[in-house]
Each structure stands twice: as structure tokens, then as C-alpha cells.
The first five atom37 places (N, CA, C, CB, O) and aatype in JSON, in Angstrom:
{
  "aatype": [12, 10, 18, 10, 12, 0, 10, 19, 0, 17, 13, 16, 10, 19, 11, 14, 0, 2, 3, 19, 10, 0, 16, 17, 19, 14, 7, 14, 9, 14, 3, 2, 13, 6, 15, 9, 1, 15, 15, 17, 6, 15, 7, 8, 12, 19, 19, 16, 7, 13, 11, 0, 19, 7, 13, 9, 0, 10, 0, 19, 7, 10, 10, 15, 9, 1, 1, 7],
  "atom_mask": [
    [1, 1, 1, 1, 1],
    [1, 1, 1, 1, 1],
    [1, 1, 1, 1, 1],
    [1, 1, 1, 1, 1],
    [1, 1, 1, 1, 1],
    [1, 1, 1, 1, 1],
    [1, 1, 1, 1, 1],
    [1, 1, 1, 1, 1],
    [1, 1, 1, 1, 1],
    [1, 1, 1, 1, 1],
    [1, 1, 1, 1, 1],
    [1, 1, 1, 1, 1],
    [1, 1, 1, 1, 1],
    [1, 1, 1, 1, 1],
    [1, 1, 1, 1, 1],
    [1, 1, 1, 1, 1],
    [1, 1, 1, 1, 1],
    [1, 1, 1, 1, 1],
    [1, 1, 1, 1, 1],
    [1, 1, 1, 1, 1],
    [1, 1, 1, 1, 1],
    [1, 1, 1, 1, 1],
    [1, 1, 1, 1, 1],
    [1, 1, 1, 1, 1],
    [1, 1, 1, 1, 1],
    [1, 1, 1, 1, 1],
    [1, 1, 1, 0, 1],
    [1, 1, 1, 1, 1],
    [1, 1, 1, 1, 1],
    [1, 1, 1, 1, 1],
    [1, 1, 1, 1, 1],
    [1, 1, 1, 1, 1],
    [1, 1, 1, 1, 1],
    [1, 1, 1, 1, 1],
    [1, 1, 1, 1, 1],
    [1, 1, 1, 1, 1],
    [1, 1, 1, 1, 1],
    [1, 1, 1, 1, 1],
    [1, 1, 1, 1, 1],
    [1, 1, 1, 1, 1],
    [1, 1, 1, 1, 1],
    [1, 1, 1, 1, 1],
    [1, 1, 1, 0, 1],
    [1, 1, 1, 1, 1],
    [1, 1, 1, 1, 1],
    [1, 1, 1, 1, 1],
    [1, 1, 1, 1, 1],
    [1, 1, 1, 1, 1],
    [1, 1, 1, 0, 1],
    [1, 1, 1, 1, 1],
    [1, 1, 1, 1, 1],
    [1, 1, 1, 1, 1],
    [1, 1, 1, 1, 1],
    [1, 1, 1, 0, 1],
    [1, 1, 1, 1, 1],
    [1, 1, 1, 1, 1],
    [1, 1, 1, 1, 1],
    [1, 1, 1, 1, 1],
    [1, 1, 1, 1, 1],
    [1, 1, 1, 1, 1],
    [1, 1, 1, 0, 1],
    [1, 1, 1, 1, 1],
    [1, 1, 1, 1, 1],
    [1, 1, 1, 1, 1],
    [1, 1, 1, 1, 1],
    [1, 1, 1, 1, 1],
    [1, 1, 1, 1, 1],
    [1, 1, 1, 0, 1]
  ],
  "atom_positions": [
    [[-74.33, 82.43, 198.3], [-72.81, 83.24, 198.64], [-72.0, 84.29, 197.17], [-71.47, 81.67, 199.1], [-71.27, 85.26, 197.33]],
    [[-72.5, 83.56, 195.53], [-71.72, 83.77, 195.14], [-72.91, 85.09, 194.13], [-70.8, 82.44, 194.72], [-72.77, 86.05, 193.37]],
    [[-73.81, 84.46, 194.65], [-74.73, 86.04, 194.01], [-75.05, 87.04, 194.81], [-76.18, 85.86, 193.46], [-75.82, 87.88, 194.34]],
    [[-74.37, 87.3, 196.73], [-74.57, 87.63, 197.39], [-72.73, 88.65, 196.58], [-75.12, 86.65, 198.67], [-72.49, 89.86, 196.58]],
    [[-72.3, 88.06, 196.3], [-70.54, 88.56, 196.3], [-71.32, 89.1, 194.5], [-68.59, 86.71, 196.5], [-71.3, 90.29, 194.2]],
    [[-71.63, 88.55, 193.99], [-71.81, 89.53, 192.95], [-72.78, 90.52, 192.97], [-72.01, 88.96, 191.89], [-72.69, 91.38, 192.09]],
    [[-73.99, 90.64, 194.02], [-74.37, 92.27, 194.32], [-72.83, 93.73, 195.16], [-75.95, 91.94, 195.84], [-72.37, 94.79, 194.72]],
    [[-72.65, 93.13, 196.1], [-71.45, 93.4, 196.6], [-70.21, 93.78, 195.4], [-71.14, 92.14, 197.47], [-69.24, 94.54, 195.39]],
    [[-70.59, 93.17, 194.78], [-69.46, 93.9, 193.11], [-70.29, 95.0, 192.56], [-69.21, 92.56, 191.39], [-69.64, 96.03, 192.37]],
    [[-71.4, 95.06, 192.28], [-72.33, 95.57, 190.79], [-72.46, 97.25, 192.22], [-74.67, 94.07, 190.05], [-72.55, 98.45, 191.98]],
    [[-72.41, 96.57, 193.5], [-72.22, 97.98, 194.26], [-71.49, 98.77, 194.22], [-72.12, 98.03, 195.21], [-71.53, 99.95, 193.87]],
    [[-70.53, 97.94, 194.7], [-69.33, 98.27, 194.62], [-67.65, 99.12, 193.02], [-69.27, 96.95, 195.18], [-66.69, 99.89, 193.01]],
    [[-68.39, 98.25, 192.11], [-68.02, 98.42, 190.95], [-68.31, 99.52, 189.43], [-68.25, 97.4, 190.86], [-67.6, 100.15, 188.64]],
    [[-70.14, 99.19, 189.68], [-70.59, 99.48, 188.02], [-71.56, 101.0, 189.53], [-72.06, 97.5, 186.48], [-71.45, 102.22, 189.44]],
    [[-72.3, 100.28, 190.59], [-72.61, 101.31, 191.12], [-72.06, 103.54, 190.74], [-72.15, 100.59, 192.37], [-72.33, 104.65, 190.3]],
    [[-71.3, 102.75, 191.3], [-70.18, 104.23, 191.39], [-70.21, 104.58, 189.91], [-68.23, 103.91, 191.97], [-70.28, 105.79, 189.67]],
    [[-70.18, 103.93, 189.12], [-69.82, 104.49, 187.27], [-71.2, 104.8, 186.88], [-69.08, 103.07, 185.92], [-70.94, 105.79, 186.19]],
    [[-72.03, 104.73, 186.84], [-73.59, 105.5, 187.04], [-73.98, 105.87, 187.52], [-74.43, 105.35, 187.05], [-75.12, 106.28, 187.32]],
    [[-72.9, 106.09, 189.13], [-74.01, 107.0, 189.44], [-73.09, 108.73, 188.19], [-74.18, 107.22, 191.89], [-73.66, 109.49, 187.41]],
    [[-71.43, 108.67, 188.63], [-71.07, 109.28, 186.64], [-71.78, 109.77, 185.73], [-70.72, 108.34, 185.65], [-72.13, 110.89, 185.35]],
    [[-71.95, 108.67, 185.44], [-72.58, 108.47, 184.41], [-74.75, 109.88, 184.34], [-72.61, 106.3, 184.64], [-75.42, 110.75, 183.78]],
    [[-74.66, 109.17, 185.14], [-76.08, 110.09, 185.5], [-75.86, 112.14, 185.34], [-76.48, 109.59, 187.6], [-76.63, 112.92, 184.78]],
    [[-74.54, 112.43, 186.06], [-75.14, 113.79, 185.36], [-74.24, 114.21, 184.54], [-75.47, 114.99, 186.27], [-73.77, 115.33, 184.73]],
    [[-73.78, 113.38, 183.39], [-73.33, 113.98, 182.2], [-74.71, 114.26, 181.51], [-72.27, 113.03, 181.34], [-75.8, 113.77, 181.8]],
    [[-74.45, 115.02, 180.67], [-75.44, 115.93, 179.63], [-75.23, 115.52, 178.46], [-75.25, 117.47, 179.54], [-74.22, 114.85, 178.22]],
    [[-76.27, 115.89, 177.37], [-75.2, 115.92, 175.93], [-74.63, 116.45, 175.68], [-75.35, 115.97, 174.92], [-74.8, 117.64, 175.96]],
    [[-73.3, 115.98, 174.85], [-73.01, 117.76, 174.11], [-71.12, 116.81, 173.86], [0.0, 0.0, 0.0], [-70.88, 115.63, 173.61]],
    [[-70.61, 117.46, 173.99], [-69.07, 116.64, 173.62], [-68.69, 115.96, 174.96], [-67.61, 117.82, 173.12], [-68.99, 116.38, 176.08]],
    [[-67.84, 114.62, 174.58], [-67.98, 113.35, 175.56], [-66.79, 113.84, 175.82], [-68.23, 111.66, 175.12], [-65.84, 114.12, 175.09]],
    [[-67.08, 113.98, 177.88], [-65.95, 114.58, 178.77], [-64.9, 113.9, 178.55], [-66.15, 114.6, 180.21], [-64.72, 113.21, 177.55]],
    [[-64.28, 114.03, 179.28], [-62.58, 113.36, 178.88], [-62.08, 112.54, 179.94], [-61.29, 114.58, 178.69], [-60.92, 112.14, 179.93]],
    [[-63.1, 112.19, 181.1], [-63.06, 111.04, 182.23], [-63.76, 110.16, 181.74], [-63.58, 111.32, 183.63], [-64.01, 109.3, 182.58]],
    [[-64.57, 109.8, 179.93], [-65.05, 109.22, 179.08], [-64.54, 107.51, 179.75], [-64.52, 109.89, 177.57], [-65.21, 106.78, 180.48]],
    [[-63.39, 107.31, 179.31], [-63.25, 106.26, 178.62], [-62.49, 105.67, 180.68], [-62.09, 106.45, 176.7], [-63.08, 104.64, 180.99]],
    [[-61.84, 105.96, 181.43], [-61.37, 105.49, 182.83], [-63.7, 105.05, 183.28], [-60.08, 107.47, 184.14], [-64.27, 104.01, 183.63]],
    [[-64.11, 106.12, 183.08], [-65.71, 105.84, 183.46], [-66.2, 104.43, 182.77], [-66.78, 107.19, 182.82], [-66.6, 103.42, 183.34]],
    [[-66.06, 104.66, 181.46], [-66.28, 103.14, 180.63], [-65.97, 101.35, 181.16], [-65.23, 103.32, 179.36], [-66.63, 100.34, 181.39]],
    [[-64.73, 101.74, 181.17], [-64.04, 100.79, 181.82], [-64.49, 100.63, 182.92], [-62.87, 100.95, 181.9], [-65.19, 99.7, 182.51]],
    [[-64.77, 100.68, 184.1], [-65.02, 99.85, 185.08], [-66.11, 100.12, 184.84], [-64.53, 99.89, 186.33], [-66.14, 100.49, 186.01]],
    [[-67.45, 100.39, 184.35], [-68.16, 100.15, 184.39], [-68.59, 98.84, 183.51], [-68.49, 101.1, 184.41], [-69.49, 98.02, 183.63]],
    [[-67.51, 99.02, 182.54], [-67.81, 97.19, 181.55], [-67.19, 96.76, 182.51], [-67.04, 96.58, 179.74], [-68.12, 96.67, 183.32]],
    [[-66.27, 96.39, 183.07], [-65.21, 95.78, 183.94], [-66.31, 95.71, 185.15], [-63.62, 96.76, 184.21], [-66.51, 94.58, 185.6]],
    [[-66.62, 96.17, 185.39], [-68.05, 96.06, 187.21], [-69.26, 95.16, 186.22], [0.0, 0.0, 0.0], [-69.83, 94.68, 187.19]],
    [[-69.57, 94.93, 185.73], [-70.92, 94.5, 184.34], [-69.62, 92.21, 184.8], [-70.42, 96.19, 181.17], [-69.9, 91.16, 185.38]],
    [[-68.09, 92.9, 183.87], [-68.02, 90.87, 183.89], [-67.96, 90.43, 185.11], [-66.57, 90.02, 183.19], [-68.44, 89.31, 185.3]],
    [[-67.38, 91.14, 186.23], [-67.29, 90.48, 187.51], [-67.98, 89.46, 188.17], [-67.38, 91.19, 188.2], [-67.86, 88.31, 188.59]],
    [[-69.54, 91.31, 187.97], [-70.63, 90.93, 188.19], [-71.62, 89.43, 186.81], [-71.21, 92.52, 188.32], [-72.57, 88.7, 187.1]],
    [[-70.94, 89.5, 185.61], [-71.15, 88.29, 184.88], [-70.75, 87.0, 185.38], [-70.59, 88.41, 183.76], [-71.27, 85.89, 185.29]],
    [[-69.33, 87.53, 186.1], [-68.21, 85.92, 186.02], [-69.73, 85.35, 187.85], [0.0, 0.0, 0.0], [-70.77, 84.72, 187.67]],
    [[-69.36, 85.73, 188.85], [-70.03, 85.86, 189.98], [-70.99, 84.6, 189.72], [-70.7, 87.34, 190.2], [-70.98, 83.43, 190.09]],
    [[-72.01, 85.56, 188.73], [-73.43, 84.75, 188.54], [-72.68, 83.8, 187.68], [-74.95, 85.59, 187.76], [-72.57, 82.73, 188.27]],
    [[-72.04, 83.78, 186.36], [-71.92, 81.96, 186.45], [-71.78, 81.15, 187.19], [-71.19, 81.41, 186.0], [-72.46, 80.14, 187.39]],
    [[-70.69, 81.61, 187.77], [-70.1, 80.37, 188.69], [-71.21, 79.93, 189.86], [-68.55, 80.92, 189.55], [-71.67, 78.82, 190.15]],
    [[-71.42, 81.07, 190.33], [-73.55, 80.62, 191.06], [-73.88, 79.95, 190.52], [0.0, 0.0, 0.0], [-73.71, 78.84, 191.02]],
    [[-74.68, 79.92, 188.95], [-75.24, 79.86, 188.2], [-74.87, 77.71, 188.48], [-74.82, 81.07, 186.91], [-75.37, 77.01, 189.35]],
    [[-73.71, 77.21, 187.21], [-72.76, 76.22, 187.49], [-72.81, 75.33, 189.16], [-71.38, 77.08, 187.26], [-73.04, 74.16, 189.46]],
    [[-72.43, 76.69, 190.04], [-72.32, 75.74, 190.81], [-73.56, 75.06, 191.61], [-71.44, 76.17, 191.53], [-73.36, 74.08, 192.33]],
    [[-75.13, 75.75, 191.41], [-76.17, 75.6, 191.9], [-76.21, 74.33, 190.85], [-77.2, 76.86, 191.97], [-76.57, 73.19, 191.16]],
    [[-75.69, 74.83, 189.29], [-76.89, 72.57, 188.36], [-76.08, 71.56, 188.74], [-76.96, 72.0, 185.87], [-76.66, 70.49, 188.9]],
    [[-74.65, 71.57, 188.98], [-73.48, 71.12, 190.07], [-74.43, 70.03, 190.72], [-72.83, 72.49, 191.33], [-74.83, 68.88, 190.52]],
    [[-74.59, 71.27, 191.78], [-75.59, 70.48, 193.52], [-76.6, 70.14, 192.48], [0.0, 0.0, 0.0], [-76.49, 68.99, 192.04]],
    [[-77.38, 70.73, 192.08], [-78.95, 69.98, 191.94], [-78.69, 68.81, 190.96], [-80.31, 71.09, 191.22], [-79.14, 67.67, 191.0]],
    [[-77.72, 69.47, 189.93], [-76.9, 67.04, 189.25], [-77.57, 66.04, 190.31], [-74.18, 66.44, 189.73], [-78.52, 65.25, 190.3]],
    [[-76.08, 66.69, 191.69], [-75.58, 66.13, 192.29], [-76.74, 65.26, 193.36], [-74.62, 67.0, 192.68], [-76.33, 64.71, 194.39]],
    [[-77.51, 65.24, 193.15], [-78.06, 65.59, 194.47], [-78.97, 63.44, 193.68], [-79.37, 67.9, 194.78], [-79.49, 63.3, 192.57]],
    [[-78.84, 62.57, 194.48], [-79.02, 61.07, 193.7], [-80.58, 60.81, 194.36], [-77.58, 59.58, 194.24], [-81.09, 61.79, 194.9]],
    [[-81.24, 59.73, 194.35], [-82.38, 59.59, 194.31], [-82.24, 58.33, 195.6], [-82.97, 59.34, 192.73], [-81.3, 57.53, 195.6]],
    [[-83.02, 58.33, 196.35], [-82.54, 57.28, 196.66], [-84.12, 56.15, 197.78], [0.0, 0.0, 0.0], [-83.88, 55.02, 198.21]]
  ]
}
């Protein structure tokens, strides 16, 4: 479930910033550079957080399996 949330977060936070970045051409830095960069970086941090918690939950779940 957490990995699904990470994917949804990527599509809602990172992809829109990537779409804007794809339109930029070499030359002067655009006026909205800081806001797009902040959105892009924040999105990646949210995605990483979901994936980290998902991995920890998976590891804890696997380690808690008792052999009987």
C-alpha cells in the first residue's frame, strides 16, 4: 500500500514539475525556477519517505515471521 502511495505521490508531485522542466530550453534561468525546483525536490522527498516506510514495514513483517 505504501509503494502505491509513493507512485501516486510521484504522479501528483513530481510529474507536473518534470512536465514543466521538459519545456525549458538552454539559456537564461526561468523566473519560476525556484518554485519548480522546490516542487520537484519536495515530491522526491515525499516519494522517498513512502518507500522507506514501506521497506521498513516489509522488513519488520518478514523478521517477525516465526518458524513453527
